[in-house]
N, C-alpha and C positions, 0 to 999 in steps of 0.2 A: 552680815547680824553678827551678832555673837550673844551669849548669855546674857551679858549686860542690856541689849537692846530688846528682849523679850518681857513686856509689860506684866508686872504682877508673876503670880504662879509659883512663887518660890518653894514652896513645899513639893509641885510637882516637878520643877526643875531639879530639887534635892536628889527624889526619887532616879530619875534619868541617869543623873551624875554619877551615881553609886551602881548602876547597873552597866553604865560605859566602863567607868573606874576598874572595875571589879569583872569586867568581859563576862558579865551576864546578861546582857541586852535581850529580851525576848524577842523570837522571829515574828512575832505578830503585836501590835498595840491597837487597842480602840480608843482613840482621844474622844471623849465625851462629853458635851458641855453646851450653853448656850451659845446661840450665833454672836458673832461678834467677840467671841472672848478670846481669841488669839490661837486657839487650837493648831491651825494650820502653821502658823508662823514656828510653833516648837517642832512640828514636825518638819519643816524644811529647815530648821537650825540643826535637828539629828540627821538629816541625810547629809547636811555638808559637812558636818564633825565627822563621820564616819567616811568619808572622803577628801576630806582636807589634807593637803600635803604638809604643810607645819604641825607635825605631829605634838611638837612640843606643849605642854599644860593646855593641849586642844580640850581635854575633857573638864577642867577646871573653869576655863575662860570662854569656851566655845572654837567654831571656827575663824580662821584669822581674816578672812574676806578679802584677801589680796592676793591670793595664789590664784593659779589657773582654774582649777577645781573650783575652787569658790565663787572666781566671775562668772564661770560657765553655767554654775546653778542658778545664780540672779539672775542670769539671762533664759531660763530654762531652754539651755541646751547641752545638759550635762549627761553623757552617755547613761551614766549609771543611776539615772531619778528620772523617775517615770512620774506623772502628774496625771492622775484620772479625774474626769468631772464628767458630769451629765452631756454630751454631747449629739448632734443631729445625726441621723443616719445617714445622710448623703455624703458626710466625712468618708465613711466606713464602706462604701459601695465599692466591692473587688469587680465593676464592670471593666469593658476593655479600655486599655491605656489612652486609646486615641479618642475617647468620650469623657476622658477625666477634666476637660479644662471648659465643660458645659457652664452654663450660667448658673444653673442651681448650685452645683458643686462650688464656682467660685463665690458666691454670695455667700454659702454656708462657710467656704474659709476665713473670708473676710470678718464674719461674725466671732469666728473662733477666735482668731488674730487680737481681734479688738479685746475681747473678754482677757485673754492672756498679758496685753498691755497694760489694761487697768490692774489686773494683779499684781504686775510688776512696781506699778504705781504705789498700789495700797495691797499691801500684805495681807491684810485684813479682809479683804474683798473675797465672796465665795462664787464663784463663776458658775453658770449653767444656761445652756443653750435653751431658749424659749420654746422652742421646736423639738425639744429632746424627749424623747420618752424613758430617760433613764440612764444609768450607768449599762451599755449594752453588751450581749454576749461576745460580738466581734471585739470590743476594748479589752475583756478578759482573756480572751484568745490570743490575742497581740501580746497580751501579759505575761503568758504561759510561754510562749514562744522566746521571749526577751528574758525571763527568768532562766530558762536552762542555757544561757550564755554566761560564760565567766564574765565577772565585772574586769573594767578595765583599771590599770595602774594600781592593782594591789586593792582597792577599796571593797566597798559594798554595793551591790544593787538594792536600791531602795524605791520602793513601789508606794505613793503617797495617794489614796485614795478618798476624795473630798466627796462628803455627802452619801456615804457607804449606805445609809438608810434608801438610797435611790437604786441601787442594784437592782437591776431586773432578774426574776427570780431564775431564769436558767444562767443568767451571769453570776450569780450569786453561789450556785449550785458547783461551777467549773473554778469559782475562786475557792471555795470549799475545800475541792480536792489538792490543791496548791497548799492550803493552810495545814492538811493532814501530813502531807509529806513534802514539807520545804525546803529548798535547795539551802545550805549550809551557807552560803555567799548572799542571800537574800533576805531583807527586813520590810515586812508589811506595816505601813502606818494608817490605819484606817480612821476616819474623821467624821464625825456625824453631832449634829444638833438634836435628833431624833433615835438614839440608841435603842431604845424599844423597838424600832421598826426595824433593826438589822435581823436578818436570819438568826435565830438562838444559835444554832449550830458554829456559826460564824464567831459570834460571842463567845460561846465557850473556847475557842481556840485563841482567842486574843487576852492578852492582859489589859485590862481596862484602869484608863488614868482620867479620873474626872475633873473636868476645870469648871469654873465659876466665872461669872462675871466680874470685870476688873474692877477691885475696889476704887471709890473716889481718890483715895489719897495716891494710889499708885498710878493713877489716870492724870491728875493733876501736875505730878511730878514727870509724867511723859511728855506731856502736852507743852511742859515749861524747857524741854530739852530740845523739844521737836520746831518750837518755835519761841526763840529766846524774846523776840520784841513784842510778845502779846502781853497785854495788860492785865489786870486783875479782873476787873470785870468781866471781860472777854472770856478769860479762860474760864471762870467759873461758871459763867453760861454753858459752854462747851460741855463742862462735868457734869452739870446737870441736865443739859438736852441729854447727851449720849447714855446716859443712867448705866454705865458701863462697858457698853457696847464701842468696841475698837473700830469697828469699821466705821461707825456713824461718825464717830470723834475724828478720824483720819478724813472723812470727806468734809468735814466742815470746815477742818486746818487747810485743806488743798484749796475750798472755794473763797478763801478768805480776801477780800479785796482791798485795796489801797487803804480804806478806812478801817479796815477790819471787818470780823465776822459777826461782834457782836450788834453794832447799826443794823445791817441787814436783816439779824435776827428780831431786833426789836419790832422793825416796822413790819415783818411777818406777824409776830406775836400781838401788836396791834391791831393787826388787821384781822385777827384771829378773835381776840376782844369784841371788836366791833361787830362781826359775824354774829359772836354768841349773844351779845347785846340785844341786836335785831331778831335774833332767834326766840329770845324770852319775851320781847315785846310784842303783845297781839297785833298792832296796827303795824307792824314792820317786818311780820313774818315773811311775806314773799319777798323781801329785800334779801332776808338770809337764805331764801330758794335761789333769788336769783345770783347771789355771791357764789354761789356752788359751782356755776358754768364760767365765772370768773376765774375762780381758783382752777379750774379744769384747763382752762384755755390759756391762760396768762402766766400761770406758774410752772416752774420744770418740777421734775420728782422730786428731785431734793428739796426743792422749796415748799411743794405740797407736804411732806413729811415733817417739815420743820415749823409750818402751820399748825398740823393737828399736834405736834408735838409740842410745841409753846402750850397750847391748850392743858396738856398733861401737867407741866410744869405750874401752870395756872390753879388747876383744881388741886394740886398738891399743897400749894400755900394756902387755899381755902380751907382744907382739911385742918391742917397745922392751927391757922387760926380759930377755927371752929374749936379745937380742944384749948388751946391756950392765944386767949386775946391779945397777948403782949409778945407772942413769938416773934423774936429778932432775925434769925436767919433766912428771910426767903429767898425762894429763887428770883423774885421780880420785886426788890425791894422800892424801884421807884414808883410801882403801882400799888401799894401797900393800901392807899385809901381805897381803890378800885376791888381790893381783896376784902377788904372788911364791909362793904355795902354789899356784896355778894352774900358774905356770910350772914348779915341781917336780912335782907331779903329772902333768901332761901335756906332757913334753917332747918336742920333734920333732913335734907335732901340726900338721894344715895348716891354720894358722890364716888362711891367705888364701883358701881353699876355705869355711871357715866365714864369714868375714866375706862372699864372694860371694854363700852362702845368705841371709845378714842382708839384704843389699841388695837380693836379688831378692824377699825379703819385703816390704820397704819399699816398691819399685815396685809391686807387685800391690795393697797395700793402698791406694799413692796412686790405683790406678787402679778403685776401689772393687770389689774382689774380697772374697769370702765370708773375713774375719779369722778366723774358727774353722777354715777349712780350712787358709789360709795357715799359721796357727801350730801347727797338727795336726801339717801336713808338715813346717815348719821344726822341729819338735820330735824326730821321726823321721831325718829328714836329719843334724841337728847331732850327735845322739847317736851316729850311725854314726860322722861324721868325726871326731869329738872320740875315739872309741872306737880311731882309726886304722884304721878300715875303709875299704875303696876302694867 
């Protein structure tokens, strides 16, 4: 990766370039912003720059990506770069070495390695083990031990702490001691989508850089570079669907089949519109409830999220046509007739509340809630809201 590979965030990169170029990089940063904004990709670029062996113009252009140091960083095997995220306690159990290969530990290690592999494939992916209680004290203790050691090959030790808001209280207090008296050779890069939940005393010892969702223009350009064969309809669909979330956009690109991502999305969108139509037809409400089980059993998690996300885009089109009957730039131009019919059939409905319900359902599924329970609850609530009931 290099600076050119970072998607958006030109102002934030200028700040970091200036700090690197004038040797005024702070000892600790808090990268704050919404999920999928690409904060961690910037953190890894800083870590690579501080250890890249091709030092010529590295500040201006970023890490070379070709030297052994950069290759080690990309494989998550660099001795100077530590990446912390919430893991299961089983991985940190200091029990008898002879018992380390028990089934519980082996399974936990497999889950951990699967997350790292996904992170390698998608740099915008944020890993967290489901059974984790957060970033644990043992993880920070190991970090303290590594911070006391000099970096190899004259670089810097860089500790990237993902989801810093999930630091266990005792772990946060131990990290605070490190931040109060940081070794000169260490840089801390804390990353959080909920910075208000990070311990205030930790926040006060970090320089905060705030990131926002990637703008459509930057996302569109990145998709074009990443998939040169993509057609305009497919690209626009992904830009609209991901709504500035790089993780979502990358997942959609990687899921593209030979026929492209757009046809698959269109099928899911049409399925979602059929579900919405049944939900709003009194004689077909039970069919809408039955469809919840089908979505739960027959669709993968990414497909479930696409199903719900397509409804958000549909309601966005409805909202725009409610304001301007001739609004031209719809997310779903091929079903403009259906959009207009909805506007006429359900005037002055609370589309904001309906969209909020769908976004809440998306977040619940992302957090591994029961899809059938989420969908059933959404069906009932959405029917009530679109019927004009409070």
